[in-house]
N, C-alpha and C positions, 0 to 999 in steps of 0.2 A: 733618231737616226734609224731609218728602216732599210731593209734589204742589205744588211751587213752579212757577209758570207763567212762561213766557217773558215775558209781558206785565208781570210783576212787576219786570223789569229794563229796562223802557222808560222813557224820559224825553224831554222836548222839547229838541232841540239844533239851534237855527238854524244854517245853514251858515256864517254869518259867525264862529262861534266856533271853527271847525276851522282850525288854523294851516296856512297854505300855505307859509310860509318859516320858517326857524329864527330865534331871537332873534339880535340883532347879535353878542352874545358868549354862549358856552355858559352861563356861570354868572350871566348877567343875567336868566334866566327868573324868573318869579314862583314863589314856594314857599308853598303852603298847608300849614300844620302842623296836623294833626288829632290831638288827644289822646283816645284811646279811653276812658280811665277817667273823664274828666269831660265829654267832648263839646266841650271848648274848641277854638276855631279861631283860629289866628294867621296873619297875612299877612306874609311876608318875601320877600327876594330869595334865589335859590338859593345864592349864595356864603355866606349866613348859616347854612347847614345844619351847619357844623362846630361851632356853639355847642351843638348838641343831642347831641353825642357825649361819652362818658366814657372814661377809660382802661380798656383791656382789652375795649372793644367790638370786634367784628369786622364789617367791611363786606364783604359777599359780592357779587362782580361776575360777570357772564356775559361771558367773554372771546371770544365768537363774533364772527366778522367777516362783514359783508354781502358777498355775491358779486354781480357784475353780471348779475343773473338775467333782465333784460328784454331780449329780442331782437326786432329788426325784420327782416322778410324778405319774400320773395315766394313765392306758390304757383306751381306749374308753369304755371297758367293766366295768370299775370302779376299777379294780384290781391295787394295788400299785406296783410300779416298781422303781428300782434304776438303774441309768445309770452312767457309768464312761467313760468319753471321753478318748480315747487313742491317737488320733492324729487329729489335725484340717486339713481339706482339703481346697478346693476352693469353692467359691459360696455357702457358708453357709452349707457345708457338713462336716461331721466328722466321724471317726471310733470310735466305742465304744463297751463295753461289758455291759450286763444288767443282773440284778438279781431280780426276777427269769426270766430265759430265756424261760421256758416252756410256750407253747401256744402263744408266740409272733410270729407274722407272717408279711411277707412283705406286705406293704400297710397300716398297722396299725399305729396309731399315739399315741404318748405319750405326755400328757398335763401337763405342769408345773403350779404351783399355780399362779392364776391371778385374777384380778378384772375387770369386774364382772365375774360371773361363766363362765367357758370356754364352756359350752354346751348350746345350745338352746333346751329347754326341749322338744318341739314338734317334732323336727326332728333329734335330736342327732348331730347337726352340731356344728362346732367351732364358738365361738364368735370371731370376728376379733381382739379383744383386748387381746386375750389369747396368751401365749407363748407355742409353742409345737414343736415337731419334728416328722417326718414321717420316718418309716423304709423303706429304699430303697432296701437293700439286707441283707442277713444273710449268712455268709460263715464260717463254722467251729467255730461257736460261736461268731464271730466278726460281729458286725452290721455296716452298713453304714447308717447314718442318715442325713436327710435334715431338717434344722431348719427354723422356720417361720420368723426369724429375724437374725440380726448379732449375731454370736455365742458369741462373747465377751460380748455383751450387755446382752444376756440371762444368761450366766454363772455368770456374776457379780451381776445379780439380784437374781438368784435362787440357784447358786452353793454353795457347801461347800468344805472345805479342803479335798483333796483326800487322807486321811490316808490309808496306806497299809492294806490289809485284815487281816494280822496277828496281828493287833492291835484290840483286841476284845472289842471295846468300841465305844460309840458315840463320835462325834467330840466335843471337849471342847472349851471354849472361848479362852484359852491360845494357842491353836493350830494355830490360825490365825497368830500369831506372831512367835511361836517357830518352826513351820514347814516351816520356811523360813529363809534363811541366812540373816545376816544384810547387806550384799552387793548385794542382789538380785536386779536386775535392769530391765531385759527384760522378760516380761511374755511369757510363752509358754510350761512349763513343767507340767506333771501330777504327778511328785514326786520331792521331794527335793534332791539336791546334798548333801547327808547327812553328808559327812565328813566336809563340810563347816559350819554345824550348831553349831560347838563348838567355832568358832572364835568370838572374841569380839573386841570392839574398843581399849580396854586396850592392848590386844595382838598385834594389828596392830601398836599401838603407840610404843610398845617395839621393834617390828621388825624394825620400821623406825629408831629408835635410833641406831640400830645395822647395819644400811645401807643395810638392806634387801629390795629389790625392790618387788613390787607387779604388776603382770600382770593379766588381766582378759580376758578370752576367753568365748565362748558361746557354749553350747550344750543343746538343748531342749530335756529333758528326756521324752521319750514316751514308748509305750508298748515294743519297741525293747529291752530296757534294762532289762525288767522283764519277758519277754516271756519265759515260761518254756522250758528247754532243754529236748526234747523228744527222741532224737536219742541216741541209745546205744553207738555209737562212736561219741565223741563230735565234731570231725572235720566235721561231716556231718550237724551240726547245722548251720542255716543261720540266721544272724541278720537282722532285718528290718532296714530301713534307718531312721536316725535322723539328724535334721538340726544343722549345726554348723557355727560359724564365728570366724575368727582370724583377728583382725584389724591391720593396719600398725603400730599404736602406741604400741600395745601389742607385735608385732613382734620385734620391736626395743629393748624392754625391755628383752624379752625372749632370743634373740640372744646375749645379753650382759652378760648373766649369766655365772658364774663359775660353779654353781650347780643349777639344775632345780628341784624344789620340787613341785610336782603336788598334788593338794587337790582334792581327790576323783577319782574314776575310770572314770568319764566322762571327767575330765580335761586330764587324761592320754590318753584317746581315741582320743581327739582332737589333742593333741601334736603328737601322733603317726600317725594320719591321714595326717597331713600336713608335716611330715618329709620327706626329700628326700629319694628316694628308694636306697637301697644298705646298706652296712655295715657302722656303725657310724665312723669307722676309716678312711673312705674316707674323703679327704679334704672338709671342710665346710659341712660335712655330718650332723652336728647338727644344722645348720642354717635352719630356716624355712622362708616361705614367707606368706604374707597376703593372706587369702583365705576364701571363704565361699561356702557352698554347703551342701551335705548330705553325711553321712558316715554309712557304715555297717560293720566297722572293728570289728572283733571278735578276741580277744587276749586270748590265752590259752597257757599252757606250751609248750615250744619249740620256742616261739616267741622271736626275738631279738629286744630289746628296743633300740631306737635311740635317744630319747630326754627326757628321764625321769631318774633322778639320785636318787630321793627319793620320797616317797609318804605318804600322810596322808589319812587314810581310816577308815571306821568302820568295824565291824565284820559281815561277810555276811552269809546268810543262805546256807544250803547244796545244792549242785548240781545247783548252779546259775552261770551265766556268770560272775558275779562280783567276786565270789570266784575263778573262773578259772583264771581271770585276775591277782589277787594278787598272786596266786600260780605261774603264769608265771613270775612275777616280783621277788619273793623271793624264789621260789622253793616250791613244794608241801609239802615235808616232814617238812621243817622249818615252813611253815604256819600252818600245822596241829599241830606241837609241840606247837606253840604259842597259838593256839586256845584252846588246852587242858589246857595249863597253865592259860589262861584267864578264863576258866570255874572253875578251882580250886580256882581262886581268885575272883570268883563271879562278873566277868565283865558282862555288859549288852550288848546284841547283837541286830543287825538290826538298823533301821532308827533312833530311839531315843536312841540308845545304846552308848557305850563307843567307844574310838578311838584307832587307832594304827598308829605309825610313823615307817615306814620301811626305814631304812638307808642303 
């Protein structure tokens, strides 16, 4: 499907639909069940999701862990500034965005709170016990920063939960736990794989009783997932690279599945990245191999899925690559129909919002 326009993935979403806080309990979110073959829509509570699984289904989770990637500091001039890390590089470097960006220049440093005071009063130099970073480059609003110490040490000392900008509030104490899946294991993401936020130990116990297997893959969510699509023709959009891993033990479980149910768009992208090229009807076309590396796969309508039979996902914002992926999986018209039904039923959208099971 060529010549698909960005405007094809726009819809009206009043701000009051965007969830600002999580549901009181993870598995008490609403669940919209969308049947692709009939177009039928059901309205359930998330804990009911276990009713839709069969023995020998495999549920695929992204085990990435959110890092405290939001840092507040001061410029040498004394002005306050907030930095959001986008992707960690090598040798204490990282890409980031900053607010406010105005008047920030290459060579300037951003100082994070430290003891004693980071400045020597007489000369305006850094105290060697202060934590800071230096701006190496600025390209189209994206900074490259060089940190004074190991990045993980600095963000664990000074960083906060990187809530998305559409949550118009300060970070709350509960976000440290709730903006993290209960199965998060490997740090590296600047955002949560939000479809996984609804799962609880009770749900996993019920799935185990039904002989549903669990497989964990890894994709560290970076700016690539959320970078705005600025091309009028969506096929011209280029995804940045994100790191992923699929272990041999995960491969054995996934390849044994009668039905593969991916939790979140990131798990979908990992599965499709490691799928053999060609049509899934080819012999062993659904078998995958252990692999790790980086992926820039961009999935939009017209894509042929090779290794995903069902998907758990949240409700995505207009004109995003996440919305384009679910439209590719279920069809744009059916997804938009479901979204309109969700609004009529007062579902909550985005990261802390409600969930959808696409069968």
